[in-house]
C-alpha positions as CSV (number, residue, x, y, z in Angstrom):
1,M,62.5,87.8,74.1
2,R,63.6,88.9,71.0
3,P,67.0,90.4,69.8
4,K,66.8,94.3,69.3
5,Q,67.1,95.5,65.9
6,M,67.8,98.8,64.2
7,R,64.6,100.5,63.0
8,S,63.1,103.7,61.6
9,I,60.4,105.0,63.9
10,L,57.7,107.6,62.7
11,T,55.3,108.8,66.2
12,F,52.1,110.7,66.0
13,R,50.5,113.1,68.1
14,T,47.0,111.6,67.6
15,T,45.7,108.1,66.9
16,T,43.8,109.0,63.5
17,G,47.4,110.3,62.3
18,A,48.4,107.0,63.1
19,M,46.0,105.5,61.1
20,A,46.3,107.7,58.6
21,M,49.9,106.5,58.1
22,E,48.8,102.8,57.9
23,R,45.9,103.5,55.5
24,L,48.9,105.7,53.5
25,C,51.2,102.7,53.7
26,R,49.1,99.9,53.1
27,E,47.4,101.7,50.3
28,H,50.9,102.9,48.0
29,D,52.9,99.5,49.3
30,F,54.9,100.8,51.8
31,P,56.8,99.2,54.4
32,G,56.3,98.4,57.8
33,R,54.1,98.2,60.4
34,L,51.8,100.1,63.1
35,I,52.8,99.3,67.1
36,P,52.9,100.5,70.4
37,V,55.6,103.2,71.0
38,P,58.4,101.7,72.6
39,G,59.6,102.3,76.5
40,K,62.3,104.5,75.4
41,I,60.0,106.4,73.6
42,S,57.3,109.3,74.4
43,A,55.0,109.8,71.9
44,G,51.6,111.7,72.2
45,C,48.7,108.8,70.9
46,G,50.8,105.7,72.0
47,M,51.3,104.4,68.3
48,C,54.0,104.6,66.1
49,W,55.1,103.5,62.2
50,M,58.1,100.9,62.5
51,A,60.2,99.8,59.0
52,E,63.7,98.9,58.4
53,P,65.5,101.8,58.7
54,E,66.8,102.3,54.7
55,A,62.8,102.9,54.4
56,G,62.8,105.6,56.9
57,D,63.6,108.6,54.8
58,S,60.8,108.1,52.3
59,L,58.5,107.2,54.9
60,Y,59.1,110.4,56.3
61,E,58.9,112.4,53.0
62,A,55.3,110.6,52.2
63,A,53.9,111.0,55.4
64,R,54.9,115.0,55.2
65,S,53.8,115.3,51.7
66,A,50.2,113.2,52.8
67,G,50.1,115.8,55.8
68,L,50.0,113.6,58.2
69,D,50.7,115.2,62.4
70,V,54.1,113.2,62.6
71,E,55.3,113.6,65.9
72,E,58.8,112.7,65.8
73,Y,60.8,110.6,63.2
74,Y,63.3,108.6,64.7
75,P,65.7,107.4,61.5
76,Q,67.5,105.0,63.3
77,I,66.6,103.3,66.6
78,M,67.5,100.4,68.5
79,V,64.0,98.5,69.3
């Protein structure tokens, strides 16, 4: 089992939104990856974007600027 680390998490209402975040991040070389939502978080589609905490605010703003359906933003959560 991996040791838990502090991360930033963005959850989405739909799988389409989560996939759009992945596309946005790949196009702009933003950090992070798409993962299943950790058990301690509840999200509509079951997928989320995870990145280092220092990238969280920038990723959240990029997602909102792009009009993505961000459900929740967790700037620092232990996962």
